N, C-alpha and C positions, 0 to 999 in steps of 0.2 A: 554404558551409554557415554559418549563423548560430547563435548560442548558443540561440536559441529553438527551433531544429530538432534540437538534441541531446537525447538521452534524459535525463529528470530525474536518473536515477541517475548519469549521467556527471559532472554538476556537483557532486552531493553527495559523490562519491568523490574527484574530482580537485581540487575547490576546497580542501578542507582539506589535502590532500597538498601542493599547491603553496604554500599559506599557510605550512605548516611548513618547507618547503624555502626559501622566501623569507626567513623569520626566521632559520633556521640559517645560510644563506649570508651574510646580513648580519652576523651575529655572527662568522662565520669570516673575513669580509673585514676587520673591525676587528682581530681577533686577529692575522692575518697582517701587517697594516700595523704594528700596535703592536710586534709581536715583532721585525720587521725593523728598524724605526727605533731601537728600544731597544738591540738587540744592536749595531747600528752606532754608536750614541751612545757606548757603552763600549768600542768597538773590539774586540768579540768576533767580529765579521765585518767585511769591508771596507765602507767607506762606500757605495760604489755598489751593493754587494749589498744593503745595508739599504734603500737607496732603491728598489731593485727590488721589495722587499717592499711598498712603497707602491703600485707599479704593479700588482703581482700582486693585491693586495687590491682594486684598482679593477676588475679583470676579474671577480673573484668577486662584487663588488657589482653589476656589470652583470648577471650571471646572476640575482642576487637580485632585481634590479629587474624583469627580464623575467618571472621566476616569479611575482612579486607582482602584476604587471599581469594575467597570465593568471588568477591566483587571484581577483582582483577581478571579472574578467569572468565566470568560471564560478561565482563565489560569489553572484551576484545571484539572490536568490530561493531559493537552495539551503540557506540556513541555515548556511553555513560559519562555524565558530567562529573566535575569535581575530582578529576584524576590527580591533580597536584595535591589537593588536600588529603586524598586517600593515601597517596604515597607518604606524605608527612605523618599521617596517623599510623600507618604501618611501621614506619621507622621508629616512632616513639614507642609503640607497643612492643616491638621486637626488642628494643634496648631495655625496656622496663622488665619484660618477662625474662630476658636473658640475664639481667643483673640478679634477679631474685633466684633464678635457677642455678646460678653459679656460686651462690653463697656457701652451700655445703662443700663444694670443691675448694673454694677459697679457704675454708676453715682447715682443710687438710687433716693433719694428725693432732690438732690442738685438742687438749683434753677437756672433758665435760666437767670442769671445776670452775669456781668463781672466787675462791679464797686462796690468795697466793702470798708467800712470805719468804724472807731470807733465812728464817729459823724454824724448821719443821718441829724440832724437839720442844721448843719453848717460844711460840709465836708471841709477838707483842700483843697486849690485851687492850681492848677499848674500855674507856672509863666514861668519857663525856658522851660518846656516841654509842649506840646500841647494836650489838651484833645480831643479825637477823635470826629469828627463831628457827628457821628451816635451813640453817647454814650447811648442813650435811646433805642437802638434797642432791641427788645424783650419785653420791658415794656411799651413803648409809652409815659409815663408821669413820672415826678419826683415823684408824689404821689404814682403811682403804684410801682415804684422802691423802695421807702421807705417801702411800705407795704410788698413786697416780702422779702426785705432785713431784716426787723424786725422779720418776721416769721421764717427765716432760720438762721440768724446770730445775734440773740439777745444777745448772750454771749460776743460779741466783745465790749470791753470797753477801754478807754484810761488808761495809767499807770501814776502814780505820783511818781516822784523821789525827794529825799531830796537833790537836787543839783541845782545850778543856771542855767539859760537858756543857757548861752554861753557854759558852761561845758557839758551839756547834748547834745547840738547841735553837738559839736565836737565828742562826744561819738557816737551819731547816725550816723554821716558821716563815722566814722572809722568802725563801725559795718557793715554798708552797703557795704563799700569797701571790707571788709574781706569776705563777702559773694559772692564776684565776681560781685556785681552790679556796673554799671557805674554811678558815682555821677555827676549829671548835675549842681547842685547848692547847696551851703552850706553857710547860712548866720547866723553866731553866734549871731549877734546883734538882729535880728528879730526872731530867732528861726525857721528857715525854711530850709528844706533839700529836694531835689528832686533827684531821681535816676531811672535807668532802670535795671530791672532784666530780665533774659532770662529763658525760661522753656523748658525742654526736649531737645532731640537731634536736633530737628528742630529749636530750639532757637526762640520760640514765645516770643516776647518782651512785658513786662508788665511795666507800669510806676507807680512809687511810689512817694507820697509826704507826708512829715512828718512835723507836726506843733508842736513846743515846746513853750508853753506859761507859764508865771509865775503863781504860785498858788495865791489864794486870799490873803494869809498871806505873800506872797513874799519870803517864805523860801524854796520853791521847784519849780518843773516844772511839768506840765501836758503834756503828749505826746499823740497826736492824729495822726492817720495814715490812709492813703487811698491808695489802690492798684487797678489799672485799666488795663485790657487787651486791647491791641491795635486792635485785630481782634477777630471775633467770637461773639456769643451771650452768651453762657454759658462758664464759666471758669473751670467747673468740680471741683469747690471748691478750686482752686489753690490760689486765692487772699486771701481768708479768712485764709487759712492755713499759708500763708506767713506772714500775720499780726500777727497771734497768736504766731508763732515761733519767729518773730523778737522782739516783745514786751517782750516775755518771756526771750529771751537772753539779751535784754537791761536791764531788771529789775534785772537780775542775776549778772550783771557786778559790 
């Protein structure tokens, strides 16, 4: 059955109804997403629960999109009102659904790990901050983690600076603070810095530990870094990107 075979009254009744539903559902989708993300941002609900609000909003937006398309079809020639609002709702819903649907594609071949370091054999260890209890989630064993990590982030290497450990440690702590990270520990004598960085609007927290050790000749310092997400399995490449950018900035100072 085509729209031309439907009684005129059908389109005139259901066109406006579906238009209103599409608009209302679009607004509801944005409200659900904004509420979930904002509550999680201020830790009023768990971070993953807040992120679920974004996914739930996408489902509502999908319903809004379907209702809007149906309204457009039925509204042809029926004089359905609110066409401008309907088109706006359709555009918003389409962008929202498209964004969520594209995330797996955007992730590409990023590995499902959340613990990234410049030293796989002997990663820097947390002292002030606590490594998550389920840190091997997604990989099962340390050996598997090292295998996946080496295959995807083999380019990560420590940097060597021609400066003493105490000076580099102070430089590391200052750079971390300038990036808005919360420095939990800075020990210039031992060459040890820990800090917490936040990601995105929702403020996912990632913990960072940086080890500064004297070079073999004693004339410089070698800087190793480790960045770990507190929740989730895959970090979508955030930790590796953080390490690359931080060490690049550190070497440039």
